[in-house]
C-alpha positions in Angstrom: 70.8 121.8 107.0 69.5 120.0 103.9 70.9 116.6 103.0 70.6 114.4 99.9 68.6 111.4 101.2 71.0 108.9 99.6 74.8 109.5 99.8 77.3 107.2 98.0 79.9 106.0 100.6 83.5 106.6 99.7 82.6 108.1 96.3 80.9 105.3 94.5 80.2 102.7 97.2 81.1 99.1 96.4 80.7 99.7 92.6 83.9 101.6 92.0 87.4 102.0 93.6 86.8 103.8 96.9 87.8 107.5 97.2 88.5 108.0 93.4 87.2 110.2 90.7 85.9 107.1 88.9 83.7 106.6 91.9 82.3 110.1 91.7 81.5 109.8 88.1 79.7 106.5 88.7 77.7 108.0 91.5 76.6 110.8 89.2 75.7 108.4 86.4 73.5 106.5 88.8 71.7 109.7 89.7 73.2 110.3 93.1 73.0 113.8 94.4 75.5 113.3 97.2 78.8 111.5 97.9 81.0 111.0 100.9 84.8 110.6 100.8 87.7 110.5 103.3 90.6 112.9 103.3 94.0 112.8 105.0 97.3 114.6 104.5 100.2 113.5 102.3 103.8 114.2 103.5 103.8 117.5 101.7 100.7 118.7 103.5 98.4 118.2 100.4 95.0 116.7 101.3 94.3 113.5 99.4 91.5 111.0 99.2 92.3 108.0 101.3 90.6 106.1 104.1 93.5 104.0 105.6 96.7 105.4 107.1 98.5 102.8 104.9 98.4 102.2 101.2 98.4 98.4 100.8 94.6 97.7 100.9 93.5 100.1 98.1 96.6 100.9 96.0 99.7 99.4 94.5 101.8 101.4 97.0 103.3 100.4 100.3 103.8 102.3 103.5 102.1 105.2 105.2 100.2 107.9 103.4 101.6 110.6 105.7 105.2 109.6 104.6 104.6 109.9 100.8 104.3 113.2 98.8 101.1 113.8 96.9 103.0 113.7 93.6 104.1 110.1 94.3 100.7 109.1 95.5 99.2 110.4 92.2 101.3 107.8 90.4 100.0 104.9 92.3 97.2 102.7 90.9 94.1 103.1 93.2 91.8 101.2 91.0 93.2 97.8 90.1 92.7 96.2 93.5 89.0 96.9 93.0 88.8 95.5 89.5 91.2 95.4 86.5 88.7 97.6 84.6 89.7 100.5 86.8 93.5 100.0 86.4 95.6 103.2 86.5 93.0 105.1 88.5 95.1 107.6 90.5 94.8 108.8 94.1 93.1 112.2 93.8 93.8 115.3 95.7 90.9 117.0 97.6 91.0 119.9 95.1 90.6 117.5 92.2 87.7 115.7 93.9 85.9 119.0 94.8 86.3 120.3 91.2 84.8 117.0 89.9 81.9 117.2 92.4 81.2 120.8 91.3 81.3 119.8 87.6 79.0 116.8 88.2 76.6 118.8 90.5 77.3 116.5 93.5 76.9 117.6 97.1 80.0 116.4 99.0 80.5 115.1 102.6 84.2 115.5 103.2 85.2 113.3 106.1 88.4 114.6 107.8 90.4 111.4 108.5 93.6 112.5 110.2 96.5 110.2 110.7 97.4 109.8 114.4 99.0 113.0 115.7 97.8 115.1 112.7 94.4 116.1 113.8 94.9 119.9 113.9 96.9 120.1 110.7 94.5 117.9 108.8 91.4 119.8 110.0 93.0 123.1 109.0 94.2 122.0 105.6 90.9 120.3 104.6 88.9 123.4 105.7 91.2 125.8 103.8 90.9 123.8 100.6 87.2 123.2 101.0 86.6 126.9 101.6 88.0 127.6 98.1 85.7 125.2 96.4 82.6 126.2 94.5 80.2 123.3 95.2 78.0 122.4 98.1 79.8 120.5 100.9 79.8 119.5 104.5 82.9 118.6 106.7 82.6 115.7 109.2 85.0 113.8 111.4 85.2 111.5 114.4 87.9 113.8 115.7 86.8 116.7 117.8 90.2 118.3 117.5 90.0 118.1 113.7 86.6 119.7 113.6 87.6 122.5 115.9 90.7 123.2 113.8 88.4 123.2 110.7 86.1 125.7 112.4 89.1 128.0 113.3 90.2 127.9 109.6 86.8 128.3 107.9 83.9 128.8 110.4 81.4 129.3 107.6 81.6 125.7 106.4 79.0 123.4 107.9 80.3 120.6 110.1 79.0 117.3 111.4 80.2 115.2 114.3 80.7 111.4 113.6 80.0 108.7 116.2 80.0 105.0 116.1 77.1 105.2 118.6 75.6 108.4 119.9 77.1 108.9 123.3 75.3 110.4 126.4 77.4 113.6 126.1 76.7 114.2 122.5 75.2 117.6 123.1 78.3 118.8 124.8 80.5 117.5 122.1 78.4 119.1 119.4 78.6 122.5 121.2 82.3 122.1 121.7 83.0 121.6 117.9 80.3 124.0 116.6 78.9 121.1 114.5 75.4 121.4 113.1 74.6 117.7 112.6 75.4 114.2 113.7 76.4 111.1 111.8 76.2 107.7 113.4 76.2 104.0 112.7 72.7 102.8 111.7 73.4 99.5 113.5 74.1 101.2 116.8 71.2 103.7 116.6 68.5 103.5 119.3 65.1 105.0 119.2 65.8 106.9 122.4 69.0 108.5 121.0 67.3 109.4 117.7 64.4 111.0 119.5 66.8 113.1 121.7 68.6 114.3 118.6 65.4 115.1 116.8 64.0 117.0 119.8 67.2 119.1 119.9 66.7 120.1 116.2 69.8 118.5 114.8 69.8 116.5 111.5 71.0 112.9 111.8 72.6 110.8 108.9 73.3 107.1 109.3 76.0 104.8 107.8 76.3 102.3 106.2 72.9 101.3 104.9 72.8 98.8 102.1 69.2 97.6 102.0 66.3 99.8 100.8 64.0 98.4 103.5 66.5 99.5 106.2 66.7 102.9 104.7 62.9 103.2 104.5 62.7 102.3 108.2 65.3 104.9 109.2 63.6 107.6 107.1 60.2 106.8 108.8 62.0 107.2 112.1 63.2 110.7 111.1 66.7 110.1 109.9 67.7 112.8 107.3 70.0 110.7 105.1 71.8 107.4 104.7 75.3 106.6 103.4 75.3 103.4 101.3 77.7 101.1 99.4 74.9 100.3 97.0 73.7 103.5 95.3 72.6 101.3 92.4 69.6 100.1 94.6 68.2 103.6 94.3 69.2 104.3 90.7 65.6 104.5 89.6 64.3 106.5 92.5 64.8 110.1 93.7 68.1 110.5 95.5 
């Protein structure tokens, strides 16, 4: 599996409202080849870009994402809390984000982020919509249930297992989900764990790396890609 080396975290990193089309456009302008964003289900079963189960931190809305229809979510302002210059930026659907990625030539890491109790439904819905997209993408999740559901829905889509720290039983969990790669916290990565992953032939991508010297060290160790909140630090380099 081939990764872009530098992947903008939550669409545009810290430079744009997270999980928005504005973030995708900014990442493309900076020269990013890859982006990552989070997806959960609205009340009507439509996958939308959102990290938290609740709306207050990133939007003008209140309450739980899973209890609001996608049409109402689209009317919220997902940009103003980041900066007034991004006011009236809507909450996008997964379909809208994937169309934008295809138009901009962006590789997309779609993180399946299910609300509690919605692991299977979210994995299925995200995979179904992603399978209809035209661009290059990868599905990932911390949830083994969500990844297995995604595989049942669209086995042809590549998948990666997310970990805070690579556990001792990572091989078993990879086999269980049919994932083809691992994503883990750079902070928790050990040389021993990385060597075991490399020896097994799986790519490893690390989050969230916001200094070039840290990224260079990880690449030298054999990490395939890094997720960053600061894609501008690589704006003049190959991404």
